[in-house]
C-alpha positions in Angstrom: 35.7 352.8 84.4 35.4 355.6 86.9 37.6 356.5 90.0 36.0 356.2 93.4 35.8 360.0 95.2 38.0 360.2 97.6 35.6 360.1 100.8 34.5 356.7 98.7 38.3 356.0 98.9 38.3 357.0 102.5 36.0 354.1 103.4 37.8 352.0 101.9 40.9 352.1 103.1 39.4 352.2 107.0 38.6 348.9 106.6 41.0 346.1 108.7 40.1 342.1 109.7 38.3 343.5 112.4 36.9 346.8 111.2 34.8 345.5 108.4 32.6 348.6 106.1 30.1 347.4 104.9 26.7 348.7 105.6 23.2 346.3 105.7 19.8 346.2 104.2 17.1 343.9 105.3 14.3 343.1 103.9 11.0 341.2 105.4 8.9 339.3 102.9 5.5 338.4 103.3 5.1 335.1 100.9 1.1 334.7 101.9 0.5 336.8 98.5 1.6 334.4 96.3 -0.8 331.9 96.4 0.8 329.0 94.6 4.0 330.4 93.5 7.1 330.0 95.4 10.1 332.0 96.6 13.5 330.4 97.2 16.9 330.8 96.3 16.5 330.4 92.1 13.5 332.7 92.0 15.3 335.3 93.4 18.2 335.2 91.7 16.1 335.0 88.7 14.3 338.4 90.0 17.8 340.0 90.5 19.2 339.2 87.3 15.8 340.4 85.5 17.0 343.9 87.0 21.0 344.1 87.0 21.1 345.9 84.5 19.4 349.1 86.8 21.2 347.7 89.5 24.5 349.2 88.5 26.5 349.3 91.3 26.0 345.6 92.0 28.3 345.3 88.8 31.0 347.5 90.2 34.4 345.8 90.5 37.4 347.5 92.4 40.6 348.0 90.7 43.5 349.0 92.6 45.7 351.4 90.5 50.0 349.8 90.0 52.1 350.9 93.2 48.6 352.7 94.7 49.4 355.6 92.9 46.2 356.8 93.1 42.7 356.0 94.4 41.1 352.9 92.8 38.4 352.4 90.0 35.4 351.0 89.3 35.1 349.0 86.6 31.8 349.0 85.9 30.2 345.9 84.6 32.4 343.6 85.6 31.0 339.7 85.9 28.1 339.3 88.4 28.0 335.5 89.4 25.0 335.4 91.1 25.0 331.9 92.0 28.1 333.3 94.1 26.5 336.8 95.3 23.0 335.5 96.1 23.4 333.2 98.6 20.8 330.4 101.1 20.5 330.5 104.6 18.3 329.1 107.4 17.2 329.9 110.2 15.8 326.7 112.6 11.4 327.2 111.9 9.7 328.8 113.0 12.3 331.6 113.5 10.9 335.1 114.4 12.9 338.5 115.2 15.7 337.4 117.8 16.8 334.4 115.3 16.7 336.3 112.7 18.8 339.2 114.2 21.6 336.1 115.7 21.5 335.2 111.3 22.3 338.7 110.4 25.0 338.8 112.9 26.6 336.1 111.1 26.2 336.9 108.3 28.0 340.9 108.6 30.9 339.3 110.7 33.1 338.3 107.8 34.1 341.3 105.3 33.2 341.1 101.2 35.9 339.5 98.7 37.7 342.6 96.9 38.6 340.2 94.0 34.6 340.4 93.0 31.8 343.2 93.4 31.8 344.5 97.0 28.5 342.8 97.3 26.3 339.8 98.6 22.6 338.9 99.7 21.4 336.1 101.5 18.1 335.1 101.3 16.5 333.4 104.8 14.0 331.0 105.1 12.9 329.5 107.9 11.0 332.4 109.0 7.2 332.1 110.9 4.5 333.2 109.3 5.3 332.5 106.0 7.6 335.0 105.6 11.6 335.4 104.3 13.9 338.0 104.8 16.7 339.3 102.4 20.1 340.4 103.6 21.9 342.5 101.8 25.6 343.0 102.8 26.9 345.9 100.6 30.5 347.7 101.1 29.8 351.4 102.3 32.5 352.7 99.6 29.8 351.8 97.0 27.0 353.6 98.6 25.2 355.7 101.4 22.4 355.6 103.3 20.6 357.9 100.5 22.0 356.1 97.9 21.5 352.5 99.5 17.7 353.6 99.4 17.2 354.9 96.0 19.3 351.2 95.0 16.7 349.3 97.3 13.7 351.0 95.8 15.1 350.0 91.9 15.5 346.4 93.3 11.9 346.1 94.5 8.2 346.8 92.5 6.3 349.7 94.0 3.5 348.8 92.0 0.7 346.1 92.1 2.1 342.6 91.2 5.0 341.5 89.7 7.3 343.2 87.1 9.5 341.7 84.2 12.5 343.8 83.2 14.9 342.7 80.1 18.1 340.8 81.0 19.8 344.0 79.5 23.2 343.7 81.9 26.5 343.1 79.5 29.6 342.7 81.3 33.0 345.4 79.8 36.3 344.0 79.8 39.2 344.6 82.3 41.2 347.6 81.5 45.0 347.4 81.0 47.6 348.3 83.4 48.0 351.2 81.1 45.3 352.3 81.0 45.0 352.1 84.9 48.4 354.3 85.4 47.7 357.0 82.3 44.2 357.7 83.7 45.7 357.9 87.0 48.4 360.1 86.2 45.7 362.5 84.4 43.6 362.3 87.2 46.6 364.1 89.6 46.5 366.8 87.5 43.0 367.5 87.4 43.3 367.3 91.2 45.8 369.7 91.3 44.3 372.2 88.9 41.3 372.0 92.1 43.2 372.7 95.0 42.7 376.6 95.0 39.0 376.0 95.0 39.3 373.9 97.6 41.7 375.7 99.4 38.9 378.8 99.3 35.8 376.9 100.3 38.1 375.9 103.4 39.1 379.6 104.0 35.1 380.6 103.3 34.2 378.2 106.0 36.9 379.6 108.7 35.5 383.1 107.6 31.8 382.4 108.6 33.1 380.3 111.4 35.3 383.1 113.1 32.1 386.0 112.0 29.6 383.4 113.6 28.5 385.0 117.5 26.9 381.4 118.3 29.4 380.2 121.0 30.1 376.4 120.4 29.5 374.2 123.0 32.5 372.5 125.1 32.0 368.8 123.6 32.4 370.3 119.8 35.2 372.5 120.4 37.3 369.4 122.4 36.0 366.5 119.3 39.5 364.7 120.5 38.5 364.1 124.6 35.5 361.6 124.1 34.9 360.4 127.3 36.0 356.8 127.6 33.4 354.1 127.9 32.5 350.0 127.5 31.9 350.8 123.8 35.3 351.9 123.1 37.9 349.7 122.9 39.8 347.3 120.0 37.3 345.9 117.9 36.6 341.9 117.7 35.4 340.7 114.1 32.3 339.7 115.0 29.6 341.1 115.6 25.9 340.7 117.1 22.7 342.4 116.2 19.4 343.8 117.0 16.0 345.0 116.2 13.1 346.9 117.5 9.9 348.1 115.8 8.0 351.6 116.6 4.3 352.7 115.5 5.8 355.8 112.6 2.0 357.5 114.4 3.4 357.0 117.6 6.5 358.9 116.9 5.3 361.2 115.0 2.5 362.4 118.2 5.3 362.0 120.5 7.5 364.5 118.2 4.5 366.9 117.4 3.7 367.3 121.2 7.0 368.1 122.3 8.0 370.6 119.5 10.7 368.4 118.1 11.9 366.7 115.0 12.0 362.8 114.5 15.6 362.7 114.6 16.1 364.8 117.8 13.9 361.8 119.5 16.3 359.3 118.1 19.0 361.0 119.8 17.1 361.7 123.2 16.0 357.9 122.9 19.5 356.5 122.3 20.9 359.0 124.9 18.7 357.3 127.1 19.1 353.7 126.2 23.2 354.8 126.7 22.5 355.7 130.2 21.2 353.0 131.6 24.2 350.5 129.6 26.7 352.8 131.0 25.4 352.7 134.5 25.4 349.2 134.3 28.8 348.5 132.6 31.1 351.4 133.3 29.2 352.0 136.7 28.4 356.1 135.6 27.0 358.4 132.9 28.5 361.6 134.5 29.7 363.1 130.9 28.3 363.9 127.4 28.9 360.7 124.9 30.0 362.3 121.6 28.0 360.4 118.6 29.0 361.1 114.5 25.5 361.4 112.9 25.9 361.7 108.9 24.3 364.2 107.1 23.8 364.4 103.6 24.4 366.9 101.1 23.0 365.2 98.4 19.3 363.6 98.1 19.1 363.5 94.5 16.6 360.7 94.1 18.3 359.1 90.9 21.8 358.9 93.0 22.8 355.0 93.7 26.3 354.7 94.3 28.6 357.0 96.0 29.2 359.0 99.4 27.7 362.6 99.5 27.0 362.8 103.8 29.3 364.1 106.0 30.1 363.4 109.8 29.0 365.5 112.3 29.7 365.4 115.9 26.9 365.7 118.2 26.7 365.7 122.1 24.5 362.9 123.7 23.2 364.0 127.1 23.9 360.5 128.9 24.0 362.6 132.2 21.2 363.7 132.2 18.7 361.6 134.7 15.2 363.5 133.3 13.8 362.0 130.1 11.8 365.6 128.1 15.0 367.0 129.8 17.4 364.9 127.9 15.1 365.3 124.8 15.3 369.0 124.6 19.4 368.6 125.3 18.8 366.6 122.1 17.6 369.1 120.6 19.6 371.8 121.3 22.9 370.1 121.0 21.6 368.9 117.7 21.1 372.2 116.1 23.9 373.3 117.3 25.7 371.2 115.5 23.7 371.5 112.1 24.8 375.3 112.3 28.5 374.3 112.5 28.8 371.8 110.0 27.1 374.3 107.4 29.0 377.1 109.0 32.4 375.3 108.1 31.4 373.8 104.9 29.3 370.2 104.7 31.8 368.9 101.7 35.3 370.5 103.8 36.3 366.6 104.7 34.6 364.8 101.5 37.1 367.8 99.2 40.4 367.0 101.2 39.7 363.1 101.4 40.7 363.5 97.4 44.1 363.8 98.5 45.0 360.9 101.2 47.6 359.0 100.2 46.6 355.4 99.4 49.6 353.2 101.6 49.8 355.7 104.1 46.5 355.7 104.6 45.9 352.2 104.8 48.6 351.3 107.1 47.1 354.2 109.6 44.1 352.2 109.7 45.4 349.3 110.5 47.7 350.9 113.4 44.8 352.4 114.7 42.2 349.5 114.5 44.7 347.5 117.1 45.5 350.5 119.1 44.5 348.9 122.8 42.8 352.5 124.0 38.9 354.3 123.3 38.7 356.1 119.9 40.2 359.1 120.0 36.9 361.1 117.5 33.8 359.6 118.6 32.3 357.1 121.0 29.4 355.6 118.4 28.0 356.4 114.9 23.6 357.1 115.3 22.4 357.4 111.9 18.3 358.1 110.9 17.2 357.9 107.4 14.0 358.3 105.7 12.7 355.2 103.9 10.3 354.3 101.3 6.8 355.7 102.3 5.3 352.8 99.7 5.1 349.0 100.5 7.2 347.5 98.3 7.1 344.4 96.4 9.9 341.3 95.2 8.7 338.8 92.7 5.6 340.1 93.9 5.6 339.0 97.6 4.8 342.5 99.4 7.8 344.0 101.9 6.6 344.1 105.6 10.0 345.7 107.0 13.1 347.2 106.1 16.2 347.4 108.5 19.6 349.1 108.0 22.7 349.0 110.1 26.1 351.1 108.9 29.4 349.6 110.2 31.3 349.8 113.1 34.6 351.9 113.2 38.1 351.5 114.7 37.9 352.0 118.7 33.9 352.0 118.2 32.1 349.0 119.1 27.9 350.3 119.0 26.4 351.6 115.1 22.3 352.6 116.1 20.5 353.0 112.8 17.0 354.2 112.4 15.1 353.3 109.5 11.6 354.5 108.7 9.7 352.6 106.4 5.8 353.5 105.5 4.5 353.1 109.1 6.9 352.1 111.0 10.2 353.1 112.8 12.6 350.4 112.7 16.2 350.6 114.9 18.6 348.5 114.1 21.9 347.5 116.1 25.5 346.5 115.4 27.6 345.5 117.8 31.0 343.8 117.9 31.4 340.8 120.2 33.0 342.6 123.2 30.7 345.8 123.9 27.4 344.3 125.3 26.2 341.1 126.6 23.3 340.9 124.1 22.5 344.0 121.9 19.0 343.9 122.2 19.8 345.6 125.1 20.4 348.6 123.3 16.8 347.9 121.7 15.3 347.0 124.7 16.5 350.1 126.1 15.6 352.9 123.3 12.0 351.2 123.8 11.6 351.6 127.2 13.1 355.6 126.7 10.4 356.2 124.3 7.8 355.2 126.9 9.7 357.7 129.3 9.3 360.1 126.7 5.9 359.7 125.9 4.4 360.4 130.0 6.7 362.7 130.6 4.6 364.3 127.6 1.4 363.4 129.3 0.8 361.0 126.5 0.1 357.2 127.0 2.7 354.5 127.3 0.6 351.8 125.6 2.8 351.8 122.3 0.7 350.6 119.1 1.6 347.2 118.3 2.5 347.0 114.2 1.0 344.1 113.0 2.9 344.2 109.9 5.9 343.5 111.8 7.7 340.6 113.6 6.7 340.6 116.7 9.3 342.2 119.3 
């Protein structure tokens, strides 16, 4: 047994019937190299069963404390029914990118069952060119982007040929009510002892802010006034999904030519796409948007669970028409936000989250999820996570693409997540059922804006076709 951290619990409390807090990880797999061997739902379940002892979070079951006296606990080795957790799905053959995206949207539209370990996996068959897709639905309380990437690597072979692991997974007994209450009481005493350290961490951060000579932007000094937009409303439970793929070489070439980071380019491309959508849906794009961008403070390659990140507010220059100027302003906004984040202290919110009372927090998020108005903190979430640098295998079959996306938050109907994988930069967009006519408007807008940025940089607008990825 182990206690959820305050930040993990916060992500659990923020889930409501229309705000699902699971993340999605998608691996597209080419079965051509298997020869006469098959890879269906039975073979996939067997691969997972053989590796379950290494994928510890897949055995975590949520255990609530009586009277919600403290944050819940993880029963670390619960019973895992792979017939339930690993499910078949089929699209009409020959399925392409759009058919897979639609399937993923349907999979994302239902919440995970809290009476079981908080994950599901779907084997999607019917795709063109002898491919299948594995769609993992994992609760954010289990793992952040860095931990998920490490977990994904453990679930794949990073060596040639299939591997055979032993089936060593053994379930532990469930805790008694008395054990839960005693553990919660002792842990509360520990938390009281940590208060002076948390207060000092906070005071040190405030002192650094006061001493800083850097002037913060108006958008970041007024973080609770993001502009109203088409994406900010009461969410529907439905989820819609879209993907696109860029050649990582094209992105690196562009970033080098402009002297910016890949993350700066992602923010600029997102700004360009959102500008067009604001003009379409709202009739104007005259004020910067506020994006929450997760920044990790624990990049340990061995960490496969838990959340070690903070959301950093970054101003998106959607009010700027010139593509190159948008890149420059996105870079400046990101640098300013990172500096402010370090001054305040990257663990500030996570440390105070430990003291959030469960029942009032759940009640507050239920109320917020149904408030008829814009999100009072941010407009949308944008993530950029470096994924595996080597091609993985599942059951001996090659993983050709990996996509990932985080959840939507209350009052914010759009999430843009970018993952790199070997030679690809893969874009994923998650929306609710009311935000856009088609979430592919966002991915298409990002691709179009990337061409504008390359033209402004004096580079060819002809993008490299990524042969290993599904056709756009």
